Structure formats: structure tokens, C-alpha cells
N, C-alpha and C positions, 0 to 999 in steps of 0.2 A: 878698854879695846881688847881684842881677844887675841889669846896667846899664839904665838906662831912656833909650828913644830919645828924642832932643831934637827930630827931622825935619829936622834939617840933614845936610850932608855926614859922611861918615867922618871919625874924627879921625884924627891921625898914627897911634896904636897900631891903631886899627880897620883901616887901611888896610893896615899892615904886615901883620896876622893875617890879613886878608882875601887879601892878595895872596900869601901863603904856603900858604894852602888850595888858593887856584888853582893854584899848581905843584905842589903835591902831587897834586892831580887830575888835572893835564896830564902828569907827568913820573912818578912814584911808581907812581898806580895802573895806567897803561898798563903798567910793566914788571912788576908783582906780576901782572898779568892775561896777560903772556907765558908766565910759569912754568906757571900753569894750563892755557893753551893748550897747552904740551908733552903734557898728560895728555888733551886732548880736553876740556875742562872751560872755565868762564868762573866769572868770582869769585863770583857768586851761586850756582854748583852748588857750589862747593867749602864755601860756608857751609852749603849746606844736609846735605850730607856730615858737617862736622864737629858741626853740631847733634844729626844722626841718629847720630853714634859716642856720642854722651851717653847718648841715651834715646829710645826710641819715642815720638813726636809724633803727636796727632789733627793732621790737615793745617790746621786752623784754627789752632789754637794755634802751629804751625810758622811758618804764615806771619805771626803775630803777634810770635813772636821775634825773625824776621828781618827785620819791620818791613817787609812786602810786600804787595802785593795779593794776593787768591786766585787771581787769573787769573795773574798773574805766576809764582807759586807751582806752579800747574797746568802752565804751558808749561815750566818746567823741570824738573817730576818727572817728565812724560813723556818727556823726553829722559835722565834718568837711570832711568826704569822701563826704557825700550827698550836701553838698556846694560845692563843688570841689575844696576845698582848698588844699588838701594833695591827696595824691594817696599809696596805699598800693598794694604790690606788692611779688609774690614769691622771696624769698633768692636766688638766683642763688648758686647752691653747698650745698644747705641745705634746701630741701624740705619741714622740718619742720617748718622752720621759714618763717617770714614776715619782707620786709622791709618798713619804712614808710619816704615817700618824700614832701615834698612841692611843690606845685603846681605853675605856672606863677602867677596865680589869687590868690592863698594864700599868695605869696610873695609882689605880689602889695598891698595885703589888709594891710598886714604887715608893708609895707614902709609907709601907710597911717597914720597907727594906733600908729606906735611905738613914734614917735616924739611928739603924745600929751599923750600917756603913760609916757614918760621919763618927761611931763613939770610935768605932776599929779604928780609923787613920789617926782621931787624935790621940789614941792609946797608944798605939804602935810608932808614930813619928812626932806628932806636934807637942804633945806632952813633954817630951826631951828637949824641948827648944825654946829659947826664949824668943820675942817679937823681931828683934832684928835678925835672928837667925834664921827664923821663918820668912823674913823679907830677902834675906841674903839667898837661902834655896830658892824661892820661886825668881827671882831675878837670874839666877845662874840655868836653873833648868829651862825657862825660858829662853836664854840665850841658846843653849844647845839645840833645842826643839826646832828654834827659828832658824838655827843655821843649817838645820837638815835638809837636805834637797835631794831628789830622788835621780838615782842613777839612771844613765842611760837605755838600760834595759827594763828598768821600771820595777826592779824586785826589792831594791834595799835601799836605805840612804845611803849616800857616798861620805 
């Protein structure tokens, strides 16, 4: 069951968890980004390529799957298209929608980068945890993500 806010300060456990998340954001995520930059990508572009390696997406569905705005996705897609890593084409049967697909060049880049990405993630995160901790982390983060809803203005999670 989810904790209910009491309106006060974070308790000791919440504070430790929050400080851990901040350290992860400040230390681990930039290190993983450095790995992507060696290939001329940022993390969100890597995430786009991973998603498109699994299936062809409508752009709106891809944005939803990656929890990003249409405008942010559009900006990143422009870069990936210009590098020949993805293509966007009209959706047959729905002239208003577009489909995104990874190209052979994009797939080759992903196949080169992915093992290094996995190595970095394991080295920086999972090698420090046992199986039960990984499962608990997956459950906890899954609960956080599923609990996020778009604010009425559509700009940020509430």
C-alpha cells in the first residue's frame, strides 16, 4: 500500500531514499550519458532507438511509451532522422498519423552501443545490489512511475 503524505518533513527512511535518488541522478546518469555521447547520442535518443528496435511505433504512441512530450520527441527524432538512424513515414490508413521505424544503420549503431550500455548500467548500479534488492528497486520504481499522472497543463507530472 502506498504511503500517505503527512504534510511534514521527510522521515529518516524517506530522506535516505531521496538522497540516494539525487546521488544517482548526479553521479550515475551523467556517467551513462557519457557512454551514449561516445556514439553521438543522448540518453533519450538511445531510448528511442531501443523502443524502435522492438517494433514500429506511431509517433504519439512512442511519445507515450517513453513518457515524453510530442515536442521533445519531435526534436530528438529530427536529429535521429538527419543521421539516418530512423525514418518516419505516413501511417497507411490514417493520414494524420506517422510511423517511426529504426533503419539498418540505426540498428547497427544500437547493436554496437547496447552491450556497452548494459555493462555501464551493471557496473554502476546492479553490481552493488543482490537479486532481492534489484527486485525491490524494480517494484518501487514501477510504483512511482505508474503513480505519476500528467498535470492539467500537461507540462509535468503531479
